[in-house]
VOGU-3710 file (C-alpha; in Angstrom, 3 decimals, decimal comma):
1> mssiltnksa> 127,218/97,564/179,461  127,305/101,316/179,170  130,365/103,199/177,589  131,075/106,794/177,260  133,126/106,094/174,193  130,827/104,120/172,506  127,179/105,226/172,291  125,655/102,273/170,322  122,051/103,854/170,469  123,454/106,996/169,119
11> mvalqtlksi> 124,813/105,121/166,319  121,509/103,145/165,545  119,596/106,333/165,674  122,008/108,211/163,459  121,899/105,495/160,799  118,243/105,527/161,043  117,858/109,036/160,526  120,202/108,969/157,607  118,078/106,409/156,112  115,115/108,399/156,775
21> nmnlsktqgq> 116,697/111,718/155,323  117,912/109,751/152,142  114,486/108,685/151,577  112,898/112,027/152,063  115,344/113,609/149,637  114,363/111,035/147,117  110,982/111,683/147,575  111,177/115,314/147,585  113,119/115,093/144,355  110,322/112,945/142,897
31> istglkiesa> 107,892/115,555/143,818  109,982/118,797/142,263  110,805/116,645/139,028  107,632/114,370/138,720  110,110/111,508/137,820  110,720/108,295/140,026  113,584/107,220/137,400  115,518/110,433/136,791  118,757/108,924/135,887  120,325/105,413/135,262
41> kdssaiwais> 121,292/105,136/138,957  117,700/105,058/139,641  117,110/102,118/137,493  119,396/101,501/134,793  117,279/99,011/132,823  113,976/101,200/132,853  115,975/104,185/132,165  117,828/102,619/129,102  114,223/101,334/127,796  112,845/105,043/128,341
51> kvmesdvrgf> 115,536/106,703/126,689  115,042/104,353/123,575  111,491/105,249/123,654  112,106/108,914/123,769  114,465/108,825/120,987  111,479/107,048/118,952  109,398/109,881/120,007  111,577/112,304/118,600  111,905/110,309/115,509  107,927/110,156/115,082
61> qgiseslslg> 107,713/113,973/115,629  110,163/114,427/112,769  107,921/111,758/110,699  104,811/113,773/111,507  106,333/116,811/110,205  107,382/114,887/107,009  103,843/113,677/106,577  102,444/117,243/106,929  104,836/118,351/104,069  103,895/115,406/101,962
71> dstlgvarqa> 100,146/116,027/102,755  100,450/119,548/101,580  102,394/118,702/98,497  99,951/116,081/97,359  96,919/118,465/98,122  98,575/121,021/95,371  98,943/118,386/92,972  95,704/116,812/93,498  93,907/120,216/93,173  96,166/121,081/90,040
81> tetitglltd> 94,985/117,622/88,257  91,441/118,521/89,394  91,679/121,860/87,692  93,214/120,288/84,493  90,415/117,983/84,266  87,917/120,731/84,469  89,805/122,512/81,750  90,094/119,591/79,503  86,534/119,282/79,821  85,854/122,739/78,636
91> ikakvvsaqe> 88,075/121,904/75,660  86,107/118,703/74,964  82,911/120,921/74,788  84,585/123,080/72,164  85,870/120,028/70,423  82,292/118,431/70,376  80,978/121,805/69,091  83,457/121,810/66,224  81,833/118,565/64,889  79,231/120,646/63,688
101> qnvdrnklqt> 79,690/121,955/60,025  77,789/125,316/60,838  80,142/126,891/63,379  83,125/128,985/63,327  85,836/126,786/63,880  88,702/129,207/63,941  86,892/131,078/67,139  86,581/127,604/68,765  90,114/126,965/68,141  91,172/130,260/69,740
111> disalrdqit> 89,338/129,193/72,752  90,926/125,752/72,888  94,265/127,630/72,692  93,445/129,834/75,572  92,395/126,700/77,721  95,626/124,851/76,503  97,666/127,765/77,669  95,987/127,807/81,056  96,702/124,133/81,607  100,259/124,885/80,938
121> svvnaaqfng> 100,255/127,636/83,673  98,608/125,258/86,168  101,190/122,429/85,374  104,033/125,003/85,900  102,743/126,579/89,101  101,641/123,141/90,727  104,587/123,031/93,204  104,997/123,075/96,888  108,515/124,055/98,627  109,665/123,625/94,990
131> lnlikgtddv> 108,518/119,948/94,325  106,097/119,557/91,438  104,403/116,118/91,296  102,728/116,756/87,876  105,947/117,312/86,030  108,591/114,590/85,323  108,264/110,662/86,072  110,589/110,127/89,047  108,966/108,784/92,196  108,904/110,756/95,151
141> nilssldraa> 109,303/109,120/98,624  107,503/110,571/101,821  109,104/109,244/105,267  106,209/107,442/106,828  107,356/105,482/109,656  110,451/104,111/111,676  110,425/100,424/112,165  112,265/98,990/115,317  113,142/95,110/115,016  113,431/92,888/118,017
151> dgsvaasnit> 117,220/93,063/117,607  117,157/96,705/118,179  117,831/97,669/114,364  115,776/100,505/112,886  114,564/101,015/109,456  112,770/103,564/107,715  109,467/103,163/105,734  108,259/105,328/102,910  105,041/106,033/101,332  105,704/106,030/97,382
161> vnrqdmstta> 104,069/108,650/95,481  104,121/107,982/91,566  104,291/111,552/89,826  101,419/112,102/87,286  103,040/113,868/84,193  100,577/116,372/83,007  102,844/118,315/80,550  102,658/118,168/76,635  106,327/117,598/76,228  107,421/115,100/73,227
171> gvlgtgtdls> 109,286/112,136/74,130  112,762/111,425/72,804  113,337/107,894/70,924  116,334/106,250/72,822  118,964/104,331/71,354  118,972/101,026/73,396  117,556/97,579/72,800  115,472/97,382/69,546  111,962/97,132/70,371  110,533/96,853/66,719
181> pnavlsatsa> 109,774/93,157/66,938  107,354/94,289/69,357  105,275/96,077/66,941  104,050/94,467/63,598  102,793/96,425/60,390  100,254/94,801/58,284  101,679/96,399/55,051  104,512/98,821/54,131  101,968/101,144/52,547  98,151/102,164/52,934
191> tnagntadvt> 95,923/102,888/49,764  92,279/103,836/49,314  91,792/100,715/47,384  88,807/98,410/49,144  89,061/94,916/50,025  87,045/92,402/48,397  84,978/89,242/48,723  82,937/87,080/46,493  79,556/85,572/46,444  79,541/82,439/43,593
201> iavtadmtst> 76,445/81,031/42,113  77,162/77,741/40,809  76,667/76,701/37,249  73,080/75,426/36,903  70,634/74,812/33,998  67,607/76,841/35,479  67,892/79,823/37,977  63,855/79,575/38,346  64,079/77,114/40,786  66,703/78,712/43,126
211> amtinvggat> 65,898/80,181/46,568  68,784/82,046/48,243  69,697/84,630/51,127  72,684/86,811/50,973  73,706/89,034/54,182  75,911/92,025/53,464  76,872/94,478/56,302  73,452/93,768/58,315  71,329/93,972/55,322  69,392/91,070/54,281
221> ltyaagdltg> 68,434/90,097/50,425  66,252/87,225/50,141  65,039/85,620/46,710  62,346/82,851/46,581  62,328/80,299/43,812  61,170/82,147/40,723  62,312/85,677/41,854  65,540/85,307/39,706  64,787/84,562/35,847  67,194/83,750/33,218
231> nqdaaankis> 70,921/82,078/33,741  73,207/82,648/36,646  74,791/85,691/34,945  71,436/87,528/34,752  70,923/86,409/38,271  74,005/87,968/39,376  73,548/91,331/37,662  70,391/91,418/39,465  71,478/90,559/42,703  74,482/93,203/42,234
241> adinalglvg> 72,080/95,873/41,514  69,996/95,148/44,526  73,000/95,361/46,746  74,026/98,606/45,310  70,331/100,084/45,615  70,675/99,480/49,320  72,825/102,269/49,651  75,352/100,765/52,082  78,132/103,241/53,091  81,566/102,095/51,343
251> itasatastg> 80,249/98,950/49,866  79,737/98,220/46,044  78,626/95,339/44,103  79,536/94,161/40,536  78,826/91,021/38,647  81,384/88,891/36,819  80,226/86,605/33,893  79,971/82,714/34,476  83,340/80,535/34,384  83,780/77,057/35,062
261> sgskitltst> 82,743/77,607/38,821  79,806/80,024/38,006  78,849/83,416/38,238  80,397/85,765/40,639  79,259/88,916/42,492  82,220/90,804/43,799  81,520/92,725/46,756  84,010/95,696/47,695  84,209/97,501/50,888  86,365/100,834/51,620
271> rafenvalaa> 85,193/101,372/55,034  88,205/102,208/56,892  87,840/100,703/60,237  84,950/98,140/60,139  84,895/94,548/58,803  81,949/94,134/56,788  79,844/90,733/57,474  79,040/88,496/54,632  77,189/85,465/54,308  75,435/83,768/51,284
281> sstagatvta> 73,199/80,523/51,398  70,816/78,587/49,223  67,706/76,382/50,087  67,037/75,078/46,616  68,291/75,039/43,243  71,790/76,514/42,395  74,503/76,332/45,475  75,538/79,801/46,451  78,765/80,415/48,392  80,427/83,233/50,192
291> sassiaerae> 84,428/83,401/49,838  84,692/84,944/53,332  82,370/85,511/56,308  83,525/89,250/55,939  85,216/91,829/54,154  88,163/93,200/55,774  88,539/96,834/56,660  90,594/99,175/54,395  92,909/100,601/57,255  96,259/98,963/57,874
301> sltfsasanv> 97,247/98,213/61,426  100,393/98,180/63,781  99,415/95,696/66,166  101,686/95,408/69,442  102,734/92,431/71,364  100,227/90,692/73,663  103,190/89,503/75,914  105,984/91,866/75,837  106,134/94,343/78,753  106,373/98,175/78,454
311> nsgdgyqvtv> 108,880/99,930/80,617  109,528/103,431/81,322  111,648/104,905/78,391  110,374/102,316/75,807  109,811/104,392/72,805  107,918/103,321/69,474  107,713/105,399/66,230  105,400/105,020/63,047  106,493/106,837/59,921  103,693/107,717/57,689
321> ggtaftyvag> 104,397/109,010/54,349  107,876/109,821/55,438  107,139/111,703/58,518  108,016/109,940/61,618  105,880/110,173/64,736  107,016/109,053/68,207  105,644/108,148/71,618  107,873/107,297/74,461  106,149/105,436/77,525  106,330/106,621/81,005
331> kgetfenvak> 106,415/104,495/84,096  103,425/102,213/84,574  102,189/102,663/81,000  101,264/99,846/78,596  100,709/99,370/74,826  97,358/100,911/75,215  98,949/104,159/76,087  101,763/103,526/73,360  98,778/103,026/70,798  96,711/106,203/72,004
341> glkaavdgga> 99,963/108,070/72,164  101,097/107,352/68,632  97,569/108,275/67,473  97,846/111,493/68,997  101,126/112,156/67,255  99,997/111,039/63,742  96,409/113,047/64,153  98,798/116,017/65,186  100,680/115,757/61,924  97,505/116,587/59,930
351> ianvstkvvk> 98,532/114,324/56,916  95,948/114,981/54,363  93,559/112,008/53,886  95,045/109,860/56,609  92,827/108,917/59,775  93,694/106,697/62,613  91,929/104,763/65,170  92,901/102,463/68,413  91,255/99,206/69,182  92,004/95,973/70,891
361> nssgqwqlki> 91,680/92,813/68,956  90,406/89,650/69,678  93,565/88,286/70,758  93,953/91,092/73,404  96,524/93,046/71,452  96,329/96,819/70,873  96,285/98,078/67,589  97,109/101,499/65,743  95,010/101,237/62,606  95,781/103,817/59,942
371> dnngssavsl> 93,724/104,518/56,992  94,417/106,476/53,883  91,670/107,846/51,624  93,571/109,808/49,245  94,260/108,868/45,601  98,129/108,141/46,486  99,786/105,664/48,382  101,178/106,561/51,638  104,287/104,611/52,996  104,207/103,072/56,527
381> aragaaggta> 107,158/102,029/58,637  108,045/101,279/62,313  110,659/101,332/64,788  111,231/100,936/68,506  114,026/101,287/71,154  114,468/101,582/74,780  116,321/103,980/76,924  114,121/107,048/75,714  112,850/110,155/77,502  109,094/109,786/78,275
391> sgglfgldki> 106,360/111,933/76,634  104,179/113,982/78,689  100,806/112,823/79,919  98,871/115,231/77,894  101,108/114,531/74,755  99,388/115,714/71,674  97,163/118,440/73,537  99,070/121,161/71,701  98,599/119,466/68,409  94,726/119,769/68,719
401> dvtttagata> 93,340/121,794/65,699  89,663/121,604/64,934  89,741/124,244/62,087  89,316/121,248/59,871  86,635/118,530/59,571  89,342/115,932/59,861  90,992/117,679/62,784  87,936/118,065/64,702  87,107/114,428/64,316  90,559/113,294/65,568
411> alsnietmiq> 90,590/115,674/68,467  87,434/114,069/69,892  88,909/110,489/70,587  92,309/112,186/71,515  90,847/114,478/74,158  88,746/111,737/75,796  92,405/109,923/76,292  93,679/113,069/77,786  90,553/113,713/79,995  90,931/109,991/81,394
421> ssidgaaafg> 94,815/110,454/82,080  94,077/113,617/84,303  91,263/111,815/86,033  93,486/109,104/86,771  96,264/111,423/88,094  93,908/113,151/90,322  92,462/109,802/91,744  95,974/108,502/92,228  97,210/111,636/94,121  93,732/111,402/96,232
431> svqgrvqiqs> 94,501/107,843/97,150  97,979/108,449/98,282  96,736/111,708/100,137  94,346/109,665/102,082  96,781/107,080/102,943  99,110/110,008/104,229  96,437/111,511/106,237  95,718/107,888/107,865  99,370/107,356/108,487  99,602/111,039/110,165
441> dfiskltdsf> 96,763/110,203/112,427  98,369/106,921/113,291  101,670/108,464/114,101  100,117/110,933/116,238  97,993/108,195/118,212  101,401/106,277/118,513  103,377/109,036/119,658  100,910/109,669/122,259  100,772/105,754/123,263  104,753/105,932/123,276
451> kagigtmvda> 104,640/108,993/125,627  102,165/107,348/127,910  104,318/104,328/128,127  107,161/106,210/129,226  105,236/107,948/131,739  104,134/104,749/133,095  107,957/103,864/133,520  109,558/106,952/134,842  106,870/109,275/136,038  106,453/109,581/139,912
461> dmeeasarlq> 102,956/108,557/141,236  102,186/112,004/142,923  99,586/110,757/145,553  101,912/108,104/146,722  104,926/110,540/146,919  102,812/113,058/148,827  101,640/110,494/151,565  105,323/109,133/151,570  106,696/112,728/152,052  104,350/113,277/155,134
471> alqvqqqlgv> 105,407/109,843/156,684  109,010/110,335/156,022  108,641/113,871/157,696  107,272/112,451/160,663  109,712/109,465/160,661  112,439/112,332/160,606  111,185/114,272/163,497  111,161/110,995/165,498  114,469/110,083/164,276  115,943/113,499/165,357
481> qalsiankap> 114,099/112,852/168,795  115,715/109,200/169,124  119,110/110,632/168,346  118,666/113,490/170,867  117,851/110,870/173,403  120,292/108,694/172,675  123,041/111,423/172,780  121,724/112,174/176,545  122,394/108,438/177,652  126,011/108,853/178,624
491> qsllslfr> 124,959/111,812/180,701  122,949/109,519/183,044  126,279/107,710/184,016  127,295/110,797/185,896  124,449/110,025/188,428  126,648/106,762/189,409  129,786/108,937/190,442  127,841/111,396/192,792
//
């Protein structure tokens, strides 16, 4: 049936042409924009995923900038601590030279003061964009990543940078919890009196048959039967004289006449920081015994707890001869740092005849030993409290004084501690800087991967779009011709009325 009112062929051709034109317009849009998913109407799910990923890419670009800023800041701090290490090494060379008697210590001290001032200048200048990592104790966080969970929540990750305080500032003792039980003093005063131990020769009728061996401070005296004549008192006098003749530094011997237990040889040691080994035995004749296996060192000790923790702001104080010396721990420090800090403080006080040493005892406890070689006793006391202001990492540097023999000796161990602190600081900065650079490289690659993933989802395949465009253009031409033919169909009905 044919109709001049309804042209079904034209309607079909028109719909086909509309569809072709719609696809052609879409293909042309893909070619012009390069996108196959340009808006949510193209594919809401893919569009939503791509927008989330695009927001993450923007975030990673910000993180990359944060990491670059952190890398630069760490680079300045690392270079500064490396420079400080070099300057401290130069100071050490001056301190070593000051150990010699035949040098001008005043000139050496002038050089040390100049190097110390340069260190202060480096510490103050080592900032990037106003952030100085070698002053203060507060940690600094560098934004390093955005972590998206499966539920869509996002959390920021940071790389924490521990400041490495290279200042010489003195700490301030807090007023918090009493920490004095963590530090135990061996005595309330230090004197120059030596410690003693005895070697006893038991009562015997005849010393000529006695053979013995006595070990004192690494020296050995051996007596065969017949070497000692007379009674035990005469033998004690002979042995005492022989020990004194050895010339052992800080060790003297004296004989005591026989009592009910026998004759005694009293050994006295004034060695400040060294126990003196002692042993005595006999192989024949009279029994020979030592009252102790060693003679204790003269120095008194401040012994720190082996189990207590040290928190930032924990301060300890030792009072020597009425003068109080304080060290306040910074973050991550231990009793080793506290003991060495107090040593630097006491040494910087330059108390006449007082010297110090830091050791770790057989129980794993750190000790500050204080020796007095003067004729007058020096009082000792200790205190401790939490909540203080931490001392600088180079605390005591400004107190180094090599103009005296005692000062030069004390400075040698203290400068070693400071050099180790600066080396540790530079190493810590170098380690974190390496991590920041690795993370920065990873973020760069991760951003590229995200961009590639987004492109895979929303970018148009240009080769495919080009081929489709040509096909659609041909289809459009054919559709136009089909519509034209369909529109001419009613005209053929005129021939029926001729």
